[in-house]
N, C-alpha and C positions, 0 to 999 in steps of 0.2 A: 271284366275284373282287372285286366292288366291296365285297362285306361284309367280305373277309379284307383288303383294302386300309383299309376304314374301321377295322377293330380295330387294324391296324398303326398308323395314324395316331393314334388315341386312345393306344395305348400310349406311342408316341413323346412325345406331349404331356404324357401323365402323367409320364413319365421327366424331360422338361425342366422341368416344373414342382417335382418333388422335388429337381433339381437346384439350381434357383434357389432353394427354401426353403432347402436347406441352406448356401447362401452368403449367406442374407439378412443377415447382420453387416455387410456393406458398403453396404447399402441404406437409405436413410432410413425412418423409422418416426415417422409423424405423431402427436402426442399427441391425445387423442380426448376427455378429461373436461371440457376447459373451459381458464381461464387461472389463473395464480398469479404475483402481482405481486412484484418486488423493486425497490424504489426506490433508486437510488444517488444520494446527497446529497453533491455536492463543487463546488468552484467551476469552473464551465464559462464564465464569463466574468471580464474582470478581469485582474489582473496574475498570476494564478495558475491560470488557465484552462489551461494546457498539464498541469500537474500532475493537475487534475481530469479531464481527457480521458483521460490514461493510465490511471487508475483505471477509468473508465467502458468503456474498450476491453478491459480484462482481463475485466471482468463480462460485457460483449456476448458476448465469444468463448465464455467457459465456459457462458453460457446457451445460445447456438447449439449447441453441441457436446450439450448435454442435450437440446435440440429434437429434433436428428437422430437422436436414440436413443430418441424416445418420451417425452420430457419427463420432468418430476418426478412420481412416482405416476400418471403418464399426463395430467398437466397440462403446458400450455404454459406455459414461464418468460417471461414479459413483463417486460422491464428498462425502467424509469421515471426518466429522469434529473431531478434537482432541483438547481438553480443556487443554492448558497449565498453565492455571490460572494464567499467568504472573509470574510463579515461575520457575526457572531453574532446580530445583530437579524434579519437575512435568514434564517438557518438557522432560527431560532425561527417567524419568519411562514411559512415552507415547510412547516412540520409540518401546517398547516391543510390542505394538499391531500392529506396521508396520511390525516388524520381524515376528511375528506371521502369518499375511497374506502372506507374502512372504514365508513361510516355508510351509503353506497349498498349495501352488502353485497359489495363486491368482496372477494376471497380475496388479501389483502397478506400477503405472508410475512415480510418482513424489510425493514430498511435497511442497505445497505452504504454506509459513511460515519461521519465526515466526514473530509475530508482533515487538517485541522487540529485540533489539541486544544481551541481556544477554542470553535470551532463544535459540537464533540463535547459539550463540558461544557455549553453553553447548551442544545442540544436534548434532551440526555438527562433533562433535567428534566421533559420532556414524554414522551419515549419511554419512561421507566421504567413508566408506567401504561398502555401500549398493548399490544395482544396482538399482539407482532412481536418478532422477534430483532434486535439491533443489533449488527453486526460492522464495526469500522473498520480500515481496510485501513493505516494509517499514524499515527493519533493516539495519541502516547507518554507525553502528562502523567500523571505516577504516580498522582494521586488519583482518577483514572477509574475505577479496578478496586479503590479503597479506598472506596468510597460505597455499597457494599451493593447495586448494581443487580445484579438477578437475570437480566436479558436482554441483558448487554453483554458482547461479547468483541472481542478484538483480535488481528490477525493478526501484528502487528510486537511487537517488544520495547519494554518501557518505558523512560522516561528513565533510571532508575535503572540498568537494565542497559546501556544505552548510554554512560552516564557511567563505569561501571566498566571498560569494554572501552576507550572512549577514552583515559581517564587512564593506563591501563596501557600503551597503545600509545605514549602521549606520553613517560612517564616512564621505563618500562621498555625499549621496543623502540627509541625513538628517542634514549633518553638525555637527554632535555631535563629542567630543573630548574625554571626560571622562565618560567611559562606566563602569557602575556597572554590573559585571556578576554574576549572580545566576545560580544553577543547582542542579539537584536532586543527590541522591547518587547511582546512577545505571552506569553501564560500558556508557551507551549511554550518560547520562548528563555530566559525568566527562570528557568522550572523546570529546565530541562537545563543551565543555566550554574551554578545553585546546587549542583546533584547533582556537576557536573564540578568544581569548586572543592572540595568536599568530599573526592572520591576523590584529587584530585591531594595535597591536603595528607595524607590518610592514607598515601599512598604516599612520603611524604616530599619532594615537590615543593613549589614555593611558587607563589602567585599575584603575578605581577609588577605588574600593572593588571587592572581590569575596568572594561567600558566598555559603555555600553548605547546602542545606535542605534534609529532608527525602522523598523518594518516598511515596506518598500519604499522605504527611502532609498538614493540613488544617489552621492550627494557625501559623501567622508569626509575632506576636509582637517583639521579639528582633530582627529578621531579618530586619524588617521595621525600627527599630531604628538606626541599623548600617548603612542601606543604606541612610537614612537621614543624619547621621553624615559625610558621605563620599561626600556629594554634588556632585553626578554625573548629567551629562546631558543627560542620557540615560539609560535605563536598559535592558540587554539580558537575557532572562531566556530559559535554555536548560533544559526540563522536558517535562512534559505530561499534557493533559488535567484534570488530578485528581489532579493538584497542581496550574496550572496557573492561573485559574479564582479566586480563593481564594488569591493568592499574587497580583493578580490585584486589586482587591476589597480593601484588606486592605491598600496598597500603595494610592490607590485614596482616601480612607476616612480619610488617613492621610495627604492629601493634596499634595502627591507625584505625580504630574501631567505631570512629563516630559516625553518623548516618551518611550514606551516599545514595544521590539519585543521578541515574543516568538518562539521558535523553531517548527519545524514540528509535533513534538509530542503532540502538543496544537492544531493542525489543525482540530478540531471536534467540532460540534455544541455545546457539553457540555461547551466548553470554554466560549461561549456565554451565555448560559442558567444558568450556574452555578456562574456567575459574579456578580449577583444581581443588574443588570443595570449599571454597570460601565466598561463593556467592549468596549463601543464606542470608537474608535479611535485607539484601541489596533491593533498592526502590527502582523502578523503571517507568517512565512515562511511555504513552502509546497512542498513536491515531487510531487505533480500533480496538475492540475487545479481542480477547484470546479467542482463536477458532473454537477451543471446548466451550467458551461462553456463549457462542452464538450459533455454533452448527450442531445440529442434532446427531443422532447416530446415522442417520440415512445420509445426511450431508457428508460426514466423515467418510463412510462407505464408498459414496460416489466419487469423492476425492481420491480416494486409494485406488479406486479402479482406473482412473484417468492417469493417475500420476505415479502409482505404484510406491509411493509413501505416505505418511501423515502430514496433513497441512501443518504449516508453521505459521507464524504471526502476520506475515504480510500476504499469505495466501488470500485472507479475507478482503484485503485492500484490492488485489487484482480482481478478485470474483465481483466486488462492489463495482469497480471501475466499468467492466464489462455489462452489469445490470443496468448502469447508468445509461451508457452508450446505446444499448438495446432499446430501452424504453424511449429515449429521445428519439430514436430512429422513428419507433412506432408512432409516437406522438405527432410526429412532423410527416410521417408517410413518405420519408425520402431518405435518400443518402445524400443531399446536397448538403455540404458541411456548414454553410451559413444557416441555413433553415434547421440543422441539427442542434447547433449552437444556440440558436434562438430559443428552441424548445428547452435546452438545458437551463437557460436562464429564466423561463417563464412558468416552469412547472414544479410540482412536487413528486418526488420518487420515492417509492417503497424499496428498501434495500434490505440486504442481510443484517445490517446492523441498526439502521433506524430509516425514518423518513427525512430525506435530504432535499434541501433547494439551493439554488444559487444566488450570488450577488450578480451584478452586472460584470464585474471584473474577473469573475470566475472562481472566486473563495466560496466554500461551503458557509451558508449562512447558519448561524449559531454552531459553529464547529465545536465538537468536543475533544477534550484530552481524558485518556484513562490513567489509573494509576495503579501500577502493579509492584507487589513484593514477592522476592523469591522466598518461598516457604516449601521445605522437604522438597527442594530441587524442581519446584513447578512455580509459574507465575500465578499468584493468587492476587484477584483484584482486592483493592483498599477502598473500603467505603468511608468517606470523610466530608 
């Protein structure tokens, strides 16, 4: 009797084990081979810290999902933040930490960064000779993919693409003809403004006035006076969320209520929050859909569990950058940077936003720009 019971118990335990193994997809599987490192180089302090944190959060979530399913080629993905402080000199100095990790023999796979074009341009002069892949989530300066880098890619559209879409939106969709072009004094602001001017003129529009402001500027008394005198019928702003809401507020308070379109650098919640109630109706162009448009409830909850905050707009870009990197590693079955880069250039990738593929230069093929408008203190996508 005891023998029969024992046989039954063993059979029952075997059946349970088989059932559990068949349901193993819902269980965590720990990486076993060691660690592979991804540096995220973005501003984590100073006036653009929020933008950098959103990118870092997206990367962390994607890495955690990988690690719960066995990691990447069996290795745990370790995300290491690097604070570039929105300063190109600091960005270059921080590269020393990556070089030291490589010298110690650590398995460094990639850099996701930088947030801004200026810091990306500065750091790429060092990254280009290092055995890693660089994927920027947001840097859009056109020349970045015209310099012959073999290890550089971007998730987002370039300034040239953004200028084409934004000019068409202003001239053809809104029907405005005299555009005031305002931009900050960064490589990004100047480059995008120049491209926008050329596109507006190509479409038959005119530039009523062009005004440069300082990065991080908050008072615009003289600039508002110049804009009023130029009598434009729309304002385009190429810059960041650290300037756009204050320019918007002061224009509105001065009675300048014509349409205003801000560039992707202002596509953050701070643009609404810091405008003192004047952001309503503001248009903003974007390199990715809003997290609420692409992330379902479970994605939101997963992000909150990792970051203890809601995702903001660039969270999508950080998440997609890590998705692309992981898929390219899996396709090439190696962490070898040239082979991963070749996989990025030769494959199609399914991401949170859509299917992406790359040109030989590292630009997204058929890159998109989304247009949003602030309605009831939320970014609402404009269908046009």
